[in-house]
C-alpha positions as CSV (number, residue, x, y, z in Angstrom):
1,M,5.5,13.5,4.3
2,T,3.8,13.0,0.8
3,R,0.2,11.7,0.1
4,I,0.1,9.5,-3.1
5,L,-2.9,8.6,-5.1
6,G,-2.7,5.3,-7.4
7,I,-4.9,4.8,-10.2
8,D,-5.6,1.8,-11.7
9,P,-7.5,2.6,-14.7
10,G,-10.3,0.7,-16.2
11,S,-13.4,0.9,-18.5
12,R,-15.5,-1.3,-15.9
13,I,-13.6,-1.0,-12.9
14,T,-11.2,1.3,-11.9
15,G,-8.9,1.1,-8.8
16,Y,-7.8,3.7,-6.6
17,G,-5.4,3.7,-3.4
18,I,-4.1,6.3,-1.4
19,I,-0.8,5.9,0.9
20,D,1.2,8.4,2.8
21,I,4.9,7.9,2.4
22,E,7.9,9.6,4.5
23,G,11.2,8.2,3.8
24,N,11.1,4.5,3.5
25,H,7.9,4.2,5.7
26,A,4.6,3.9,3.8
27,R,1.0,4.3,5.5
28,H,-2.1,3.1,3.9
29,I,-5.0,5.9,4.1
30,T,-7.8,4.2,2.0
31,H,-8.0,2.3,-1.3
32,G,-11.5,1.0,-3.3
33,I,-12.9,0.8,-6.7
34,I,-15.3,2.9,-8.8
35,R,-17.6,0.4,-10.6
36,L,-18.9,1.8,-14.1
37,K,-22.0,-0.1,-14.9
38,E,-23.5,2.5,-17.5
39,T,-23.5,1.2,-20.8
40,E,-23.1,4.6,-22.6
41,V,-19.5,5.7,-22.8
42,A,-20.1,9.3,-22.1
43,E,-22.0,8.5,-19.0
44,K,-19.3,6.0,-17.7
45,L,-16.5,8.6,-18.3
46,K,-18.6,11.3,-16.7
47,I,-19.1,9.1,-13.6
48,L,-15.3,8.1,-13.4
49,F,-14.5,11.7,-13.5
50,R,-16.8,12.8,-11.1
51,Q,-16.1,10.1,-8.5
52,L,-12.2,10.7,-9.0
53,S,-12.7,14.4,-8.4
54,T,-14.6,13.5,-5.1
55,I,-12.0,11.2,-4.0
56,I,-9.2,13.9,-5.0
57,N,-11.0,16.4,-2.8
58,E,-11.4,14.4,0.1
59,H,-8.0,13.1,0.3
60,N,-5.8,16.0,-1.1
61,P,-3.2,13.9,-2.5
62,D,-0.2,15.5,-3.6
63,E,1.1,13.7,-6.5
64,V,-0.9,10.9,-8.4
65,S,0.7,7.6,-10.3
66,I,-1.3,5.8,-12.9
67,E,-0.5,2.6,-14.9
68,K,0.8,3.3,-18.7
69,V,-1.5,1.7,-21.2
70,F,-0.4,-1.5,-22.8
71,L,-1.6,-3.0,-26.0
72,H,-4.2,-5.5,-25.6
73,K,-4.9,-7.9,-28.2
74,N,-8.2,-6.5,-28.7
75,V,-8.0,-3.2,-30.1
76,D,-11.7,-2.2,-28.8
77,S,-10.7,-3.0,-25.1
78,A,-7.4,-0.9,-25.4
79,L,-9.2,2.1,-26.7
80,K,-12.0,1.8,-23.9
81,L,-8.9,1.5,-21.4
82,G,-7.5,4.6,-23.0
83,Q,-10.9,6.8,-22.5
84,A,-10.8,5.9,-18.9
85,R,-7.0,6.5,-18.5
86,G,-7.5,9.7,-20.2
87,C,-10.5,10.6,-18.0
88,A,-8.6,9.6,-14.8
89,I,-5.6,11.9,-15.9
90,T,-7.8,14.9,-16.8
91,A,-9.5,14.7,-13.4
92,C,-6.2,15.2,-11.6
93,A,-4.7,17.7,-14.2
94,Q,-7.6,19.8,-13.5
95,L,-6.2,20.4,-10.2
96,E,-2.7,20.6,-11.5
97,L,-1.6,17.7,-9.7
98,P,1.7,15.9,-11.0
99,I,0.9,12.6,-12.7
100,I,3.8,10.1,-13.0
101,E,3.3,6.9,-15.1
102,Y,4.6,3.2,-14.5
103,T,4.4,0.3,-16.6
104,A,2.7,-2.6,-15.5
105,N,6.1,-4.6,-15.5
106,Q,7.8,-1.8,-13.3
107,I,5.1,-1.7,-10.8
108,K,5.1,-5.6,-10.2
109,Q,8.8,-5.4,-9.9
110,A,8.6,-2.8,-7.4
111,I,6.1,-4.5,-5.2
112,V,6.6,-8.4,-5.7
113,G,10.6,-8.3,-7.2
114,K,9.6,-9.7,-10.5
115,G,7.9,-7.7,-13.4
116,H,5.3,-10.6,-14.8
117,A,4.1,-11.4,-11.1
118,A,0.3,-12.7,-10.7
119,K,-2.5,-10.6,-9.5
120,Y,-2.7,-12.9,-6.4
121,Q,1.1,-11.8,-5.4
122,I,0.3,-8.1,-5.8
123,Q,-2.7,-8.4,-3.4
124,H,-0.8,-10.7,-0.8
125,M,2.4,-8.5,-1.2
126,I,0.3,-5.1,-0.9
127,K,-1.5,-6.6,2.4
128,I,1.8,-7.3,3.9
129,L,3.7,-4.1,2.8
130,L,0.9,-1.8,3.9
131,C,-0.1,-3.9,7.3
132,L,-3.8,-4.5,6.0
133,K,-6.0,-7.1,7.8
134,E,-7.2,-8.8,4.4
135,E,-6.0,-8.6,1.1
136,P,-7.8,-5.8,-1.0
137,Q,-10.0,-6.4,-4.1
138,V,-7.6,-6.9,-7.2
139,D,-8.1,-3.3,-8.6
140,A,-7.9,-1.6,-5.5
141,A,-4.4,-3.5,-4.8
142,D,-3.3,-2.7,-8.3
143,A,-3.9,1.0,-7.2
144,L,-2.2,0.7,-4.1
145,A,0.6,-1.0,-5.9
146,I,0.9,1.4,-8.1
147,A,1.0,4.3,-5.3
148,L,3.6,2.3,-3.5
149,C,5.8,2.0,-6.6
150,H,6.0,5.6,-7.1
151,G,6.5,6.0,-3.3
152,H,9.8,3.7,-3.2
153,S,10.8,5.3,-6.9
154,R,10.3,8.8,-5.8
155,E,12.2,8.4,-2.6
156,G,15.4,6.6,-4.5
157,L,15.3,9.3,-7.2
158,L,15.2,11.9,-4.3
159,R,18.0,10.3,-2.5
160,M,20.2,9.7,-5.5
161,T,19.9,12.9,-6.9
162,G,19.2,15.2,-3.9
163,V,16.1,16.9,-6.2
164,S,13.7,18.7,-3.8
165,G,10.2,17.4,-5.4
166,I,8.4,16.3,-8.4
167,K,6.3,19.1,-10.3
168,K,3.9,18.4,-12.8
169,G,5.3,14.9,-13.3
170,R,8.9,15.9,-13.6
171,L,11.4,15.8,-11.3
172,R,12.6,19.7,-10.2
């Protein structure tokens, strides 16, 4: 069994979701959001780093999957997102967790079956696929989708290649 932490980084809200995956079966562990209300960038990043570190230490994931940055129309927004993403990656890398990145289209394709799915479709499919009682908040649903995308991709790659595991973001 492999425990996967999915992270949907954001400059105001970062979603996280943790699943256990064994073969093609996924089990929901937890999910939630980290709200970053502070106005100072350094304070926001400190809070994000500390809260993600706490989540990692509490749940001990084996691997981490995170959404790749996509170019926003607003350059300032893209920079803020990149800072939050870098902070999240650092929180995971300091513990030497393997970090695997997926594009938004890859995640949507894996969960909904089409690369341009709407947020509500992700929420609905996550509820169904992980047998949740209700749809999670949007950012938490995205994080669970990222974890599930990695779980599905990981198992497929392992079956196709016979590779024994993932180490520091690469198949070994």
